[in-house]
C-alpha positions as CSV (number, residue, x, y, z in Angstrom):
1,M,102.3,124.1,185.5
2,S,101.9,120.6,184.2
3,E,101.2,120.6,180.3
4,E,100.7,117.8,178.4
5,L,99.6,117.2,174.3
6,L,97.9,113.4,173.4
7,I,97.9,112.4,170.3
8,N,95.3,109.6,169.7
9,V,95.6,108.5,165.4
10,T,93.5,105.9,163.9
11,P,92.2,105.2,160.0
12,Q,89.3,107.1,161.1
13,E,90.1,110.4,163.0
14,T,92.6,112.4,164.5
15,R,92.2,113.2,168.3
16,I,94.5,116.0,170.5
17,A,93.7,116.6,173.6
18,Y,95.4,119.5,176.0
19,V,95.7,118.4,180.0
20,E,97.1,120.6,182.3
21,N,97.6,120.0,186.0
22,G,96.1,116.6,184.8
23,M,92.7,118.1,183.7
24,L,91.3,118.0,180.3
25,Q,91.5,122.0,178.8
26,E,90.7,121.4,175.2
27,V,89.7,118.6,172.7
28,H,90.1,118.9,168.3
29,I,89.2,116.4,166.4
30,E,89.7,115.6,162.9
31,R,87.8,113.0,161.0
32,A,89.7,112.0,157.4
33,R,86.4,112.3,155.8
34,R,85.4,115.6,157.1
35,R,88.3,117.8,157.8
36,G,88.3,121.5,158.3
37,L,88.5,124.2,156.2
38,V,89.7,126.9,157.5
39,G,92.7,128.1,156.1
40,N,92.1,126.5,152.5
41,I,92.6,128.5,149.7
42,Y,90.8,128.5,146.1
43,S,90.0,129.8,143.1
44,G,86.0,130.6,143.9
45,K,82.9,131.9,141.7
46,V,80.7,134.6,142.3
47,S,77.5,133.2,141.9
48,R,75.5,136.1,143.6
49,V,76.1,139.5,144.5
50,L,73.8,141.0,147.3
51,P,74.4,144.8,147.5
52,G,71.3,145.3,150.3
53,M,73.5,142.7,153.0
54,Q,76.9,144.2,150.9
55,A,78.3,141.0,150.9
56,A,77.9,137.8,147.7
57,F,78.3,134.0,147.3
58,I,80.9,132.3,146.0
59,D,81.0,128.7,144.4
60,I,84.3,127.0,145.9
61,G,83.0,123.4,145.4
62,L,81.0,122.7,148.5
63,E,77.7,121.5,149.3
64,R,77.2,125.0,150.0
65,T,78.3,128.4,148.9
66,A,80.2,130.1,150.7
67,F,79.9,133.7,151.8
68,L,81.6,136.6,151.3
69,H,81.5,140.2,153.4
70,A,82.5,143.7,151.9
71,S,85.1,144.3,154.7
72,D,86.7,141.2,153.9
73,I,87.9,141.5,150.7
74,A,91.3,143.1,150.0
75,D,90.7,146.2,148.8
76,N,88.3,147.5,152.2
77,Y,90.4,145.8,154.3
78,Q,93.4,147.8,153.5
79,R,91.4,150.7,154.4
80,L,90.8,149.1,157.6
81,I,93.9,148.7,158.6
82,K,94.3,151.7,157.9
83,N,91.9,153.0,160.1
84,N,93.4,150.7,163.2
85,G,90.9,148.2,162.5
86,D,87.8,150.0,163.0
87,E,85.1,149.5,160.4
88,K,83.3,152.8,162.4
89,Q,86.0,154.9,161.4
90,A,86.6,152.9,157.9
91,E,85.0,155.8,155.7
92,G,84.7,155.0,152.0
93,I,85.0,151.6,151.6
94,A,84.0,150.6,148.5
95,D,81.0,149.1,148.3
96,I,80.0,145.3,146.8
97,G,79.0,146.0,143.5
98,D,82.1,148.2,142.9
99,L,83.8,145.5,143.4
100,L,82.4,141.9,142.3
101,T,80.1,140.8,139.3
102,E,78.5,137.8,139.0
103,G,80.9,135.0,137.5
104,Q,83.9,137.0,138.1
105,Q,87.1,134.7,139.2
106,L,88.6,135.4,142.4
107,I,91.0,133.8,144.9
108,V,89.2,133.3,148.3
109,Q,90.9,132.1,151.6
110,V,87.9,129.9,154.2
111,V,88.5,132.1,157.7
112,K,85.1,130.2,159.2
113,D,83.7,126.3,158.7
114,P,80.1,125.8,158.0
115,I,78.3,125.8,160.6
116,G,75.0,124.5,161.4
117,T,73.5,125.9,158.5
118,K,75.7,128.5,157.4
119,G,78.4,128.0,155.0
120,A,81.9,129.1,155.0
121,R,83.1,132.3,155.8
122,L,85.9,133.8,153.2
123,T,88.2,136.6,152.4
124,T,90.3,137.9,149.8
125,S,93.0,139.1,152.4
126,I,95.1,135.7,151.9
127,S,97.0,134.6,155.2
128,I,99.8,131.8,154.8
129,P,101.0,130.7,158.5
130,S,104.7,129.2,158.9
131,R,107.1,129.0,162.0
132,Y,107.9,132.3,162.7
133,L,105.8,134.4,160.2
134,V,102.3,134.6,158.9
135,L,102.0,135.7,155.2
136,I,99.3,138.6,154.4
137,S,98.1,138.9,150.7
138,N,97.7,142.3,148.9
139,T,99.2,144.6,152.0
140,D,102.4,145.9,152.9
141,H,101.5,146.2,156.6
142,I,104.3,144.3,159.0
143,G,102.2,143.8,162.4
144,I,104.0,142.0,166.0
145,S,102.9,139.4,168.2
146,Q,101.3,141.4,171.2
147,K,102.7,138.5,173.3
148,I,106.4,139.9,172.8
149,D,106.6,142.4,175.0
150,S,110.1,144.2,174.4
151,E,110.0,147.2,172.1
152,E,113.4,146.4,171.3
153,E,112.9,143.4,170.1
154,R,109.6,144.8,168.4
155,Q,111.3,146.7,166.6
156,R,114.6,144.2,165.9
157,L,112.1,141.8,164.4
158,K,110.4,144.6,162.0
159,D,113.3,145.9,160.5
160,I,114.5,142.4,159.7
161,I,111.1,142.0,157.2
162,V,111.5,145.6,155.9
163,K,114.9,144.9,155.1
164,H,114.5,141.9,153.4
165,N,111.7,143.5,151.7
166,T,113.7,146.2,150.3
167,E,116.3,144.0,149.3
168,H,114.1,141.9,147.3
169,S,111.0,144.3,145.7
170,E,110.2,141.6,144.2
171,Y,108.3,140.5,147.5
172,K,105.4,143.0,148.3
173,N,103.6,141.0,150.5
174,G,102.8,142.1,154.5
175,Y,103.8,140.1,157.4
176,I,102.4,139.5,161.0
177,V,105.2,138.2,163.3
178,R,104.1,135.3,165.8
179,T,105.5,135.2,169.2
180,V,107.3,131.8,168.8
181,A,110.2,134.1,166.4
182,E,111.1,136.2,169.9
183,G,114.5,136.4,169.8
184,V,115.1,134.3,166.9
185,S,118.1,135.3,164.0
186,E,117.8,137.0,161.4
187,E,118.7,134.0,159.6
188,D,115.4,132.3,160.0
189,I,113.2,134.8,160.1
190,C,114.4,135.4,155.9
191,K,114.3,131.9,155.2
192,D,110.6,131.8,156.1
193,V,110.1,135.0,154.3
194,V,111.6,132.9,150.9
195,F,109.5,129.8,151.8
196,L,106.6,131.7,152.1
197,E,106.6,134.0,148.6
198,K,107.6,130.9,146.8
199,L,104.3,129.5,148.4
200,W,102.6,132.2,147.6
201,A,104.0,133.0,144.4
202,A,102.6,128.8,143.3
203,V,99.3,129.4,144.3
204,K,99.2,131.9,142.2
205,A,100.6,130.1,139.0
206,K,97.6,127.8,139.7
207,S,94.9,130.0,140.2
208,T,95.8,131.8,136.7
209,Q,95.7,128.5,135.5
210,T,92.5,127.8,136.8
211,S,90.8,130.8,135.9
212,S,91.5,130.4,132.2
213,K,89.4,127.3,132.3
214,K,86.7,129.1,134.5
215,V,86.1,126.3,137.1
216,V,86.5,126.3,140.9
217,N,89.4,124.7,142.3
218,L,91.4,124.1,145.6
219,L,94.6,125.9,145.1
220,H,96.1,124.8,148.7
221,E,95.1,122.8,152.1
222,D,96.1,123.5,154.9
223,L,98.6,121.0,157.0
224,P,96.4,118.1,158.7
225,L,95.4,118.3,162.5
226,V,98.4,117.0,164.0
227,M,101.5,119.3,161.9
228,R,98.8,122.3,162.5
229,T,99.5,121.6,166.6
230,M,103.2,121.5,165.9
231,R,103.7,124.5,164.0
232,D,101.1,126.5,166.4
233,L,103.4,125.2,169.4
234,G,103.9,129.3,170.9
235,G,107.0,128.1,173.1
236,T,107.7,125.6,175.0
237,D,105.3,125.4,178.0
238,I,104.4,122.2,176.8
239,Q,106.6,119.0,178.8
240,K,105.4,116.3,177.2
241,I,104.0,115.2,173.8
242,R,102.1,111.7,173.3
243,I,101.5,110.0,170.9
244,D,99.8,106.7,170.2
245,S,101.2,105.9,166.8
246,R,104.6,105.2,165.4
247,E,103.8,106.6,161.5
248,T,103.1,109.5,163.6
249,F,105.1,109.8,166.2
250,K,108.4,109.7,163.4
251,R,106.7,112.1,161.5
252,V,106.5,114.5,164.5
253,E,109.8,113.9,165.6
254,K,111.4,114.8,162.1
255,F,109.5,118.2,161.6
256,S,110.0,118.7,165.3
257,K,114.1,118.2,164.5
258,K,113.8,120.9,161.5
259,F,111.0,123.5,162.8
260,I,111.3,123.3,166.6
261,P,113.9,121.7,168.2
262,E,113.3,123.0,171.4
263,V,110.4,120.5,171.5
264,A,112.0,117.5,170.1
265,N,112.8,116.3,173.3
266,C,109.5,116.6,174.7
267,I,107.9,114.0,172.2
268,E,107.6,110.4,172.8
269,Y,106.1,107.1,171.3
270,Y,103.2,105.6,173.7
271,P,103.1,101.9,173.1
272,G,100.9,101.5,175.6
273,E,97.7,98.4,175.6
274,R,96.4,101.0,177.6
275,P,94.5,103.9,175.3
276,I,96.3,107.0,176.0
277,F,93.4,109.2,176.3
278,D,92.3,106.7,179.5
279,L,95.6,108.4,181.4
280,Y,93.7,111.4,182.2
281,G,90.0,109.7,181.7
282,V,89.5,112.3,178.6
283,D,87.2,110.1,176.9
284,D,84.8,110.3,180.0
285,E,85.7,114.1,180.0
286,I,84.8,114.4,176.6
287,R,81.2,112.5,177.1
288,K,80.6,115.5,179.8
289,S,81.1,118.4,177.7
290,L,78.0,116.9,175.5
291,E,75.6,116.9,178.5
292,P,73.5,120.2,179.6
293,K,74.1,119.8,183.7
294,V,78.4,120.1,184.9
295,Q,78.0,119.7,188.6
296,L,80.8,122.6,190.4
297,K,82.6,120.8,193.6
298,S,80.8,123.1,196.3
299,G,77.2,121.6,195.2
300,G,76.4,123.9,192.6
301,Y,75.7,123.7,188.8
302,L,75.9,125.2,185.6
303,I,73.4,124.3,182.7
304,I,74.6,124.9,179.3
305,D,72.4,125.3,176.6
306,Q,73.9,125.4,172.8
307,T,72.2,126.9,170.1
308,E,72.6,128.4,166.3
309,A,71.4,131.7,167.4
310,M,74.1,131.6,171.1
311,T,74.6,129.7,173.9
312,T,73.2,130.6,177.6
313,I,74.9,129.4,180.7
314,D,72.9,129.5,183.7
315,V,74.7,129.1,187.2
316,N,72.6,127.9,190.1
317,T,73.6,127.0,194.2
318,G,72.0,123.4,193.9
319,A,72.7,121.7,197.0
320,F,75.5,124.7,198.1
321,V,73.9,126.0,201.2
322,G,77.1,128.2,202.5
323,H,78.6,129.0,206.3
324,R,77.9,132.6,206.8
325,N,74.7,134.1,204.7
326,L,72.7,134.0,201.6
327,E,75.3,137.0,199.5
328,E,78.2,135.2,200.6
329,T,76.6,131.8,199.5
330,I,75.9,133.5,196.1
331,F,79.5,134.8,195.4
332,K,81.5,131.6,196.2
333,T,78.9,129.9,194.1
334,N,79.8,132.2,191.0
335,L,83.5,132.7,191.5
336,E,83.7,129.3,191.2
337,A,81.2,129.3,188.0
338,T,83.9,131.2,186.7
339,Q,86.5,128.2,186.6
340,A,84.5,126.3,185.2
341,I,82.8,128.4,182.7
342,C,86.2,129.4,181.1
343,R,87.0,125.7,181.0
344,Q,83.7,123.8,179.3
345,V,83.9,126.8,176.9
346,R,87.1,125.9,176.0
347,L,86.9,122.4,176.0
348,R,83.4,123.0,174.0
349,N,85.0,125.3,172.2
350,L,81.9,127.5,172.1
351,G,81.8,130.2,169.7
352,G,79.7,133.3,169.0
353,I,77.6,135.2,171.4
354,I,77.3,133.6,174.6
355,I,75.4,134.8,177.7
356,I,75.7,133.6,181.9
357,D,73.6,134.0,183.9
358,F,75.3,134.7,187.4
359,I,72.9,134.5,190.6
360,D,71.7,137.8,191.6
361,M,74.4,139.5,193.3
362,V,73.9,143.1,195.7
363,D,76.8,143.9,196.7
364,E,79.3,146.0,193.7
365,E,82.6,144.3,195.1
366,H,81.0,141.2,194.6
367,K,80.1,141.4,191.1
368,R,83.5,143.1,190.0
369,Q,85.7,140.3,191.7
370,V,83.5,137.9,190.0
371,L,84.1,139.9,186.4
372,R,87.6,139.9,187.1
373,G,87.9,136.4,188.4
374,L,86.5,135.3,184.4
375,E,88.5,137.9,182.5
376,K,91.5,136.2,184.5
377,M,90.7,132.9,183.8
378,L,89.9,133.5,179.4
379,L,93.6,135.2,179.7
380,K,94.6,131.3,179.2
381,D,91.8,131.0,175.9
382,P,93.6,131.0,172.8
383,E,91.0,132.7,171.2
384,R,89.9,135.9,171.4
385,T,86.8,137.2,173.7
386,N,85.4,140.1,174.7
387,I,83.4,140.8,177.7
388,S,80.5,143.6,178.7
389,E,79.7,144.4,182.2
390,V,77.6,142.5,184.5
391,S,73.8,144.2,183.5
392,S,71.0,145.1,185.8
393,L,70.1,141.6,185.4
394,G,72.9,139.7,187.0
395,L,73.8,138.8,182.9
396,V,76.7,139.0,181.5
397,Q,77.5,139.2,177.7
398,M,80.8,137.7,176.2
399,T,82.0,136.5,172.9
400,R,84.3,134.1,171.6
401,K,86.0,134.2,168.1
402,R,84.4,130.6,166.2
403,T,86.2,129.6,163.3
404,R,85.5,125.6,163.9
405,E,82.5,123.5,164.8
406,S,81.8,123.1,169.0
407,L,82.4,119.6,169.9
408,E,78.7,118.7,169.9
409,H,78.7,119.7,166.1
410,I,81.5,117.2,165.5
411,L,80.1,114.4,167.8
412,C,76.4,114.7,167.4
413,E,72.8,115.2,165.3
414,V,69.9,116.8,165.6
415,C,67.4,114.5,167.6
416,P,65.4,112.8,164.8
417,T,62.1,112.2,167.6
418,C,62.4,116.1,168.6
419,Q,64.1,117.8,165.9
420,G,66.1,119.6,168.1
421,R,63.8,121.1,170.6
422,G,64.8,119.6,173.4
423,S,60.9,117.8,174.5
424,I,58.3,116.2,171.9
425,M,54.5,116.1,172.2
426,T,53.0,114.0,174.9
427,V,50.5,111.1,174.1
428,E,47.6,112.9,175.3
429,T,48.3,116.0,173.1
430,V,49.3,113.8,170.0
431,S,45.7,111.8,170.8
432,Y,43.9,115.4,170.5
433,E,46.2,116.3,166.7
434,I,44.2,112.8,165.5
435,F,40.5,113.6,166.4
436,R,41.1,116.8,164.9
437,E,42.5,115.4,161.7
438,I,40.1,113.0,161.9
439,L,37.3,115.7,162.0
440,R,38.8,117.6,159.4
441,E,39.0,114.6,156.6
442,S,35.4,113.2,157.4
443,R,34.6,116.3,156.1
444,Q,36.9,116.5,152.9
445,F,35.9,112.7,151.9
446,D,33.3,110.2,152.2
447,A,34.8,107.2,153.3
448,E,33.1,103.8,155.1
449,N,35.6,104.2,158.3
450,Y,39.1,105.5,158.8
451,L,42.2,104.0,160.0
452,V,44.9,105.5,161.9
453,L,48.6,104.4,162.4
454,A,50.4,105.9,165.4
455,A,53.1,105.2,167.8
456,E,52.5,102.2,170.1
457,A,52.2,104.4,173.1
458,V,49.5,106.5,171.0
459,V,47.7,103.9,170.4
460,D,47.3,102.5,173.6
461,N,46.4,105.6,175.0
462,L,43.5,106.3,172.4
463,L,42.1,102.9,173.5
464,D,42.6,103.4,177.2
465,D,42.3,106.7,178.6
466,E,40.3,108.2,175.4
467,S,38.4,105.2,175.1
468,S,35.2,107.4,175.8
469,G,36.6,110.3,173.1
470,V,36.7,107.5,170.3
471,A,33.4,106.3,170.6
472,E,31.5,109.9,170.8
473,L,33.8,110.8,167.5
474,E,32.6,107.7,166.2
475,E,28.9,109.0,167.2
476,F,29.9,112.1,166.5
477,I,30.8,111.4,161.9
478,G,28.8,108.1,161.8
479,K,32.1,105.9,161.3
480,S,34.1,103.6,162.5
481,I,37.5,104.0,163.8
482,R,40.3,101.8,163.4
483,F,44.1,101.6,165.1
484,Q,47.0,100.3,164.0
485,V,50.6,100.5,165.6
486,E,53.4,101.9,163.6
487,T,56.9,100.1,166.0
488,E,58.6,102.7,163.6
489,Y,56.7,106.2,163.9
490,A,57.8,108.6,166.4
491,Q,55.6,109.4,169.3
492,E,54.5,113.1,167.0
493,Q,54.6,111.0,164.0
494,F,50.6,109.4,162.5
495,D,48.5,108.9,159.6
496,V,44.3,109.4,159.0
497,V,43.5,106.9,155.8
498,P,40.4,107.3,154.8
499,M,39.1,103.8,153.9
């Protein structure tokens, strides 16, 4: 399997494309003016406590206050850990009102970027990643990546952390050992522990200074996109990393030689005149990922509708008629759709609740195979996903962890004409709205005549198809009505001015 990273850097933005066997699988975009906040640590101030929601709003200096749930406060997080992470079993979780008070200063970390109208999601259980480890504050829990299969290796790694913390009693934090730590020497693991402990101590010291002045402040900012990507490379499956910026290439090369020597030989500078993303048609794929319709090779297609509440994916046979019978045609379309769905979910970075409407299948074995196919393809997704069984209506519900905005939210904005509805009122509907507004105003104001300002298509409709209706209205109210085209008006926009 061929896996490549293409890194396109300009002063305005950085784009990283993950390509597998020549096909784009993921795109990450970070703009200089709007960097993501996930991983950033702040000194925040409690602006409002909401006992009914078991949550609080925290001011961290952003446009919107951020959201902190009781379960994400360190004391409660400890209780959840001790109950195997099952919130339903975690009895005796402290009430938000007993933990926070308005005006209180505390250290918080962003775990989800602001999305749509929602503010950032916070936690007080701080996690700081390094190459091999993730430091978890306010806990003594030591976890090992599930992807490390060997029990012997898992125990070895855990013993290294326990031994080091025992010898250094000032180190009282928990750790998660990352996948790339498998087979790494004790010396390198301990170096990471020391680095993270010093970094966390510096953050706390800065927080103490901030708290004394009672101000909101950024205490620690996560690495920029390129360096985060290099830090988080899990293993050596990437065969090639191409970078089109000489300056960025030098920084990445230096970083990799120091921290990830196993991939240093994979990194190369791309000096070509042809844009790096054109090598695999990445820009074309990005444009396609902003469209609702996804064509399948067989002739079937998907319709993807992304809203703030959830994303729905509808599977259709389209032009695919099959060769045997209807049930076989439906099964093959659904099976092919599982691959396309998993790719689109990653490419578009869809998160939260996702409802998949597969074409109804009668055969129970077909349903099982489609579900297994979906589960198998989702194993490649680095984000955590959960899938339900096929419902009686042929629907599959799934959730996908969302930490950053989707590709559509990064690259697009709400249509100013339809306000995100995806449709606008017809000229006929707007014309009748104008008739009703003129009637309302004729009863409120004693005007000599009325001037209607509207879009050209609406005015044309009023003077042509609805001319008899206008004449009847003028006779009914005993006033004349004039029309004026406003080129800047959207189709639904109009004004009725008494003269």
